[in-house]
Backbone as a ProteinNet text record, in pm:
[ID]
protein_1_A
[PRIMARY]
XXXXXXXXXXXXXXXXXXXXXXXXXXXXXXXXXXXXXXXXXXXXXXXXXXXXXXXXXXXXXXXXXXXXXXXXXXXXX
[TERTIARY]
-2132.9	-2173	-2282.6	-2343.8	-2475.7	-2531.5	-2562.2	-2565.6	-2605.1	-2447.1	-2426	-2510.7	-2505.5	-2536.1	-2685.4	-2766.5	-2884.2	-2966.2	-2834.6	-2906.1	-2851.4	-2715.4	-2731.4	-2832.8	-2931	-3001.5	-3127.9	-3128.6	-3292.7	-3209.6	-3137.2	-3101.6	-3069	-3103.2	-3072.4	-3229.5	-3294.9	-3484.5	-3498	-3488.6	-3502.5	-3541.1	-3368.6	-3354.3	-3410.8	-3425.1	-3528.8	-3637.9	-3701	-3801.2	-3852	-3757.6	-3743.6	-3751.3	-3681.3	-3747.9	-3812.3	-3895.7	-4009.7	-4143.2	-4071.5	-4170	-4183.9	-4104.3	-4085.1	-4068.7	-4036	-4086.7	-4209.3	-4316.6	-4410.8	-4477.9	-4594.2	-4634.9	-4745.7	-4774.6	-4978.3	-4861.9	-4746.4	-4733	-4846.3	-4784.8	-4816.9	-4980.1	-5052.8	-5187.5	-5233.8	-5135.3	-5152.5	-5166.6	-5056.7	-5054	-5178.3	-5232.1	-5283.4	-5433.6	-5470.7	-5547.5	-5582.8	-5444.7	-5462.5	-5474.1	-5412.6	-5408.5	-5554.5	-5624.3	-5770	-5839.5	-5852.5	-5896.2	-5875.7	-5769.5	-5731.9	-5802.9	-5793.2	-5871.1	-6030.6	-6065.7	-6257.3	-6279.1	-6204.4	-6229.9	-6181.7	-6119.2	-6109	-6177.8	-6245.7	-6310.1	-6450.3	-6486.8	-6661.3	-6721.6	-6597.3	-6670	-6625.6	-6618.6	-6483.6	-6579.5	-6458.2	-6442.2	-6429.5	-6567.4	-6484.9	-6378.2	-6306	-6207.6	-6169.3	-6278.3	-6263.5	-6196.8	-6198	-6157.3	-6010.8	-5920.8	-5744	-5730.6	-5804.2	-5755.5	-5817.2	-5886.7	-5918.6	-5799	-5838.6	-5729.4	-5574.7	-5492.9	-5374.5	-5382.3	-5451.3	-5545.6	-5481.1	-5525	-5569.2	-5410.1	-5374.6	-5223.5	-5139.1	-5090.1	-5012.1	-5056.2	-5202.7	-5238.9	-5173.5	-5187.9	-5118.4	-4968.1	-4860.9	-4774.3	-4717.2	-4883.8	-4778	-4747.8	-4907.8	-4940.3	-4806.7	-4779	-4679.3	-4562.4	-4551.1	-4391.3	-4386.2	-4482.8	-4480.1	-4540.9	-4568.8	-4503.9	-4423.9	-4346.6	-4220.3	-4172.3	-4297	-4240.3	-4373	-4323.5	-4549.6	-4473.1	-4452.2	-4418.7	-4304.6	-4233.7	-4087.1	-4126.2	-4206	-4281	-4361.2	-4412.1	-4566.3	-4417.9	-4267.5	-4188.5	-4074.3
-1503.9	-1512.7	-1551.8	-1442.5	-1404	-1588.9	-1600.2	-1673.4	-1857.7	-1824	-1993	-1979.5	-1793.9	-1871.9	-1893.6	-1869.3	-1853.9	-2016.9	-2113.8	-2229.6	-2346.9	-2252	-2332.9	-2318.4	-2211.4	-2211.6	-2305.6	-2265.3	-2335	-2508.4	-2526.1	-2672.4	-2723.7	-2599.4	-2655.3	-2653.5	-2622.9	-2605.1	-2719.7	-2705.8	-2871	-2983.7	-2953	-3121.7	-3143.5	-3029.2	-2962.4	-3039.7	-2977.3	-2981.7	-3161.5	-3223.7	-3345.1	-3420.3	-3376	-3455.8	-3456.1	-3314.6	-3330.7	-3447.5	-3372.3	-3503.3	-3644.1	-3662.9	-3803.4	-3833.1	-3736.1	-3720.7	-3797.7	-3668.7	-3622.7	-3642.7	-3729.5	-3749.5	-3704.1	-3645.2	-3595	-3452.4	-3360.3	-3272.1	-3109.7	-3241.7	-3149.4	-3109.2	-3227.6	-3252.9	-3130.2	-3131	-3019.5	-2858.8	-2801	-2726.2	-2695.9	-2796.4	-2797.1	-2727.6	-2807.4	-2726.5	-2651.9	-2578.1	-2506.9	-2372.8	-2356.7	-2299.9	-2303.2	-2395.9	-2345.3	-2275.6	-2339.6	-2253.3	-2145.8	-2089.6	-1955.4	-1876.2	-1954.5	-1907.1	-1869.6	-1966.3	-1904.8	-1867.4	-1855.7	-1738.5	-1612.2	-1612.2	-1420.3	-1389.2	-1529.8	-1513.3	-1561.4	-1643.1	-1705.3	-1693.7	-1747.1	-1681	-1650.9	-1520.8	-1492.7	-1557.7	-1674.3	-1721	-1614.4	-1609.5	-1556.9	-1565	-1448	-1501.3	-1589	-1650.8	-1790.9	-1897.7	-1906	-2011.3	-1973.2	-1932.6	-1886.7	-1960.4	-1894.3	-1913.8	-2081.9	-2186.1	-2337.9	-2402.7	-2326.6	-2377.3	-2404.6	-2284.2	-2318.7	-2372.8	-2363.1	-2468.4	-2631.3	-2670.3	-2756.2	-2780.3	-2676.4	-2726.8	-2782.5	-2707.3	-2708.1	-2835.9	-2852.6	-2991.7	-3089.2	-3108.8	-3184	-3213.8	-3139.8	-3135.8	-3205	-3109.4	-3134.4	-3291.9	-3401.3	-3495.7	-3602.3	-3532	-3642.8	-3644.5	-3491.3	-3541.9	-3627.3	-3647.3	-3729.2	-3885.1	-3860.6	-4003.7	-4107.5	-4026.8	-4127.1	-4171.7	-4031.7	-4086.1	-4202	-4196.5	-4305.3	-4415.4	-4419.7	-4540.9	-4674.5	-4555.1	-4568.6	-4604.7	-4572	-4609.8	-4776.6	-4746.5	-4900.6	-4988.9	-5016.8	-5072.8	-5120.4
-2041.1	-1878.4	-1848	-1870.6	-1770.9	-1874.8	-2059.8	-2040.9	-1922.8	-1972.1	-1899.3	-1769.6	-1689.5	-1582.8	-1579.5	-1687.8	-1658.2	-1726.5	-1844.9	-1883.1	-1739.9	-1649.2	-1541.2	-1413.5	-1389.9	-1370.9	-1412.6	-1572.3	-1540.4	-1562.1	-1570	-1575	-1412.2	-1322.2	-1130.6	-1103	-1198.8	-1152.9	-1231.9	-1329	-1405.9	-1352.3	-1216.9	-1135.9	-1070.4	-985.7	-891.6	-894.7	-993.7	-1015.4	-1050.5	-1107.8	-1138.1	-1013.5	-907.7	-820.2	-709.6	-683.3	-641.5	-650.1	-862.4	-893.6	-872.6	-834.4	-843.2	-652.9	-559.6	-380	-451.1	-474.6	-432	-633.6	-572.3	-715.3	-777.3	-631.4	-678	-656.4	-622.3	-623.7	-804.2	-921.5	-1037.6	-1041.9	-962.5	-921.8	-892.3	-728.2	-640.2	-743.1	-812.3	-793.2	-979.1	-1043.2	-1092.3	-1038	-961.1	-889.4	-781.7	-785.9	-659.1	-761.2	-885.4	-1041.7	-1072.2	-1080.7	-1075.6	-1005.9	-904.5	-812.9	-812.9	-855.5	-816	-970.1	-1025	-1135.7	-1202.4	-1103.7	-989.9	-932.9	-844.6	-698.5	-784	-848.8	-945.1	-1009	-1106.5	-1252.7	-1225	-1151.1	-1150.1	-1040.5	-880.4	-759.5	-713.6	-633.4	-537.6	-375.6	-336.8	-191.1	-74.6	-0.4	69.4	204.5	268.9	426.7	440.8	469.7	579.9	501	397.8	240	261.2	218.5	233.3	326.8	487.2	614.1	628.2	615.7	651.4	535	449.1	352.8	360.6	465.1	508.8	666	700.2	858	821.7	687.9	666.8	656.8	499.7	532.8	565	720.8	819	930	888.5	937.3	875.6	797.7	692.9	687.8	764	763.8	894.6	988.2	1069.8	1022	1078	1037.2	992.2	882.9	766.8	781.3	911.4	992.6	1162	1184	1255.4	1256.8	1171.1	1130.1	1155.2	1120.7	1199.1	1328.2	1410.2	1535.1	1594.5	1485.5	1524.1	1517.3	1434.8	1395	1405.7	1496.3	1584.7	1684.4	1755.2	1854.2	1845.2	1735.6	1766.5	1743.8	1656.1	1619.8	1789.4
[MASK]
+++++++++++++++++++++++++++++++++++++++++++++++++++++++++++++++++++++++++++++

């Protein structure tokens, strides 16, 4: 029973990953960039506290811009 649940969860996770990669082609590269930035921050150059804040604000603005694009396109047509 547990083995079947694990197999189903793994299959669903793989389907989700494939869908995300298909929809967002940059996603695997972004994950790699964040992973490398984490390694760089922990072991080589500790970033100051404002850099995570800057990244968070930038990402929030990007999401807001992407979510507003259909509205802007609809207004222009």
